[in-house]
N, C-alpha and C positions, 0 to 999 in steps of 0.2 A: 584734677588731683584731689583736691579739696575732699570730694566725695568717698574715694577711696580712702584716703587715709582714715575718714571717720568712717569707713564703714572697717578698716582695718581694725581702728582702735575698739569698736565697737565687739567685735569678737575676740578681741583680749581681755577686754575687762568682764564678759560676760564669762569667759571660760574659767577666767582665774576667780570670779567670784561667786560659781555654782559650789554649791555646800554639797556635803554628802550626807543624802535621803538617810532618815530614822528609819529604824524596822520597824516596817508597816503594822498599823494596829487597825483593830477591827470597832472601833469606836467609832458611832456615828459625828458627821462635824457639827458646829456648834454648840459646843458642849456647853457651855456658856453665856449667854449674850444678856444684851440690854438696849432698849433705844427709847429716846424723852426728848420733848420739846422744851426749850426756855424760853420762855414768853414773857416775862419777866425779869430782868438779867439784874435787878436790885433789889429784890427779897433776902429778907434775913436767913440763917440757919432756923431749921432746917425745913424751907416750905416746900408742900408735896407740889412737883409738877404738873403740869396740863395729864390729865388722867385720858383725857381722850386721844392724845399723841403720844403716847408711850405704854412699853409694855417690856418684859424680858422673862427666861426664863427662870426665875424665882415664881413665877406666877405658878405653878404647876404644885410648888409645898408650900409655896406662902402665898395665897391670893388674895389678900388684904393686905398685902404691903407693895408701896408706890414709890417708883424712883421720888430723890428728892433735889434739891438744890439752897445755895449759898453765898450771893454777895460777898467775894474778900476784898472788895477795893475794886477803884475806876477798870472796867474790862475784865474784872477779875471773876471764876465763875468757879464752884465746883459742884459736880455734880455727882450723885450717890444714888447706885443702884444694888440694892437691898438685897444681900442672901446670895450673892455668886461670886465675891473677892476669888481673886487668883493671883493676885499678884502685879506683875508686868507685862505677862505674859498675854496673848492677843494684839489688839489693833484696835484702836479707837478713831472714828472719823467725824466732822465737827462741818456743818455748814451754817453760816451767817444767814438772818434772815432779817431784810430792810433795805430802801430805798436810796443809802446815804452812802453805800460803797466801805462801811464798817467791813472787816476784817476779821478773821480767828484763826488762832494755832493751838494745840494742844501743850500744854505745859511739862504735864506728867502722868500716868496712869497706875494706881496701886489699891492696895488690902489696906483694908482699917477694917478691924472683928471679920464679923462675916462678908463685910461690904468690900464692891469696888466701886474707888470715885477718879475721874476724871475730872482733872482741874484745867481750866481753858482761860486763855488770856483774846485778848480781842482788844483792836486800834482802829480808827478812824482812821482816812486816808491822811496821809502826811505822815503818821507812825505814834500818834500820842494815842494814850489809852483809852477805852474808852467802853461804856455798854453797849450792849446789841442783844437782841434775841439771836435763838441759832438752835439750829438741832443737833444733835451728838446718839454718837451709839457706841459701842465697844462690844469687841464677840471674840473668841478664843475657842479655838477645832483642833481636832485628832483626830487621825484616824485614816483610810483609804476608803475611796468611793468608788462602784462601780461607773464604767461607760456610762456617758447621757447626760451625765451635768459633771459641775468642777467649781472648786473655790478655792481661795489662795490667797495668801497674806505675807505682807514681809513688813520686818521694821527698818529703817537704813538710816544708817548714821551718816552726820556731813561731809566724814570720811570715805564714804562708798562700802564700809562695812555694814553686812548685813547682820543684824542683832539678835533675830530671830526669825523664823517663817515658819508659814504651814500650806503643804500642796495637798488638794485632795489626790493625787495620782501617786504618793509616797515620794516622788522625786525631790531634789533641793534647788529652792530659788536662788537665784545669782544677780546677783546687780556690780556695776562701777562704775568708774567718773569717766564723763565724755568732754568733761571742760571745767571752771569754774558756777558751781551754782547747777551743772548738768546733768545726771546720771540716766544709767540706764538699767533696768530691771527684766530679767527674764523669769519666767513661769514655763515650765518646761511639761509639755501635755495636757493642758486644763483648756487648748481651746479645739477650734475645728479647723483640719487641714484645708488650706488654701481657700479659707475666709475667715473675714475676722466677724466675733462672736462675743457676746459676752458684753461686759459692761465693767469697768476699773474705775474706781476712786484714790484719792491720792485727796492725804494732808500734814501742813506742815508740822512738826515737832522743834519747839523753842525751849528748850530747861531752864533760860534764863528769861523769858516771858519776852523778849524782844519784838519786833513786829516781824514776820514771817507771812511768805505765803508761796505753798507750791499749786503748780497745774501739771495737765499733761498738754507735753508738745504736742508727741505724736505718737502712736501704738499701732501695732503692725502686728499680721499674724505669720508666722514661720514654721513650716508643716503646723503640726498641733501646740507649740509651741507660743503662747503671748509675747508681744515685748514690749516696754512703755519707756519711751523716752520722758522723765521729770524732769522740770526745771522750776527753780524756786527762785526767790526775790526778796531783796528786806524792801524797805521804808521808800526808799526813792527809787525802787523799782528797778535796782542791781541787780544782776546774777548774783548769786549767795550762797554760800555752803551751809544745807541746811539737811537738819535731821528729817526726815519725812516716815509715815505710814502710809502703805499702799494694799490692795485687795481688788480683787477678782472674781466674779460671779460669773457663772451663763447656767441658764435654767436650774436657779435659785435664787432665794433673796437676800439680799446686800447683806445679813448677817451670816449667811452660809445656811439657812437651812431651809430646808420643803417638806412640807406634808405632816405638820402645817411649815408655814405657811404654803397656801395654794394659790395666792391671789398676790401675786409681783411681776414686776415688768422694768422696764430699762430702755433708755433712747438715746445715742447718739447719732444725732443728726446730719454728720458732715460723713458718716459710714454708710449708711443704711443698712439692708437683709438684717443677719441674726444679732444687730447689734441693739434692731427697735425691735424688742420682744413683751410677748405679753402671755402669761401665763393660764389664763382663761381665754383668748383670741387667736393665739399662733403669734407667727413674724409680720412686722410690715403695720401692725393696726396701733399703734400709738402717736396721735399727729403731733404737730410741734409750728404754731402758728405765728407770726411777728406780730406787735402789740404797738401802740405808742409809747415813749419815745423807740425811735428806732437805738435795737439794745436790748430790749424788753420781748421775752417769746413766753407762751402759754403752750406748755405740753400737759395734753391728756391723757390718762389711762384707763380706759372702758374696762367696766365690771372689777375694778380691782381696788375702790373706797370703799368699805367695809370694814366695819370695828374699828379699834385701832390702828393706825396708821402711821408711814418712815418715809420721809426722803430726802437725798442727798443732792448736790451738784460740785459739779468740779469744771473751771475752763479747759477748752483743749486749743489749742493750736501756738503760735510764736508772739513773742513779746511779753510783757507784764501785767496785759489786758486780768483781770478774775470776773469768775463768775458764781453768785450765788439765788438763794431764794428770795423774791421779793417779801412775799406775804406767805403766811400759812396756805397750807395746800387746803382746796376746800373738803365738804362733809359728802357729797354727793358720791354716788355710785361710780360716776364716771368723774373721778379723783384730779381736777385741775390744778397744775404743778407749775406756778407764775415764776420767772427764771430773768434775773436780769444780770449785766454785764457791764464793767466799769473799765477805763483804763487806771492809771498808777494814779493820778487825779481826784478819781472818783466821779469822774464824768459819765456818765451813761454812755456805751461805744456798743457798736454791732462786735458777737464774738460767737463762735463756737464752746459747746460745753456738752458737759455729758451730766446723766440724771438717772438716777436711780427711785423707785417708787416698791413699796411692800405694806400690805395688810400683816397683822399678826394670826389672823385665820389662814 
């Protein structure tokens, strides 16, 4: 009865949350985008961020411009992507980089002059605000894509309303609540029939900068639709209603662009098949091996570590465990992405995760 009631609830909330699709456009996806790595979260305004791990759509018209950052206080950091400002449209993602269990959420994103700013707050286990390195991206898209690749995203409020969304099929994304801190998101038509394919990422959004984390509880294919269940937690590991952003990409980079880049990949260790994809070598070629201590993993993306690169990670599975990057990924052609997972106390523990990697070329 419990399973049946959840299934009925899921169908109801997704049907209720489905948006009316906008009139299809012809513009390419990823209209504006940027990614960066904040290696030192204590730097003053406006310090140029690591130039080997940042890029963005501004580079076409402003090749000398670089993403910059500024520390705003304990754990608080502002990232500025130059010349691509578009207000609060699009979605950001953030992945912490540490071995201590510090985690991060987005506070807000907005336009300042010609630039797009992403405001990030990080916490150590227990919820106290504290600095940590992190990766960050922001992207916004429009238009309908031909079959063969897909990109979609949505911004969902704590009350399960869809604040904004994009779907490369032209369909409307849906969202609904399954319980306190538990959400279902439906992305119509972006997947492959009968098989789970692509990659999904999720980031908590907390406008008051309180400690929040979100993860993928599970995700699955329903025909060609992709459905993701998102669970969000507070500092105590308690399920808590939380705003979040979620994105999906298949045969495209995590920012939604393709050709360029032509070098990108992703891995979902628990699912296999087209969730393990490499734009150069194909399906099933990105290995993940366990490292010591238990709960640390090394994902390798062969032939993808060329020029400026970027990685994002999110946990997948039950409970309040979470995952992120252990350290910056390697500069080698076979890019090595070191990942680690934690329980709510910040102790390293085994857990499943989803990882995605892209070059800018």
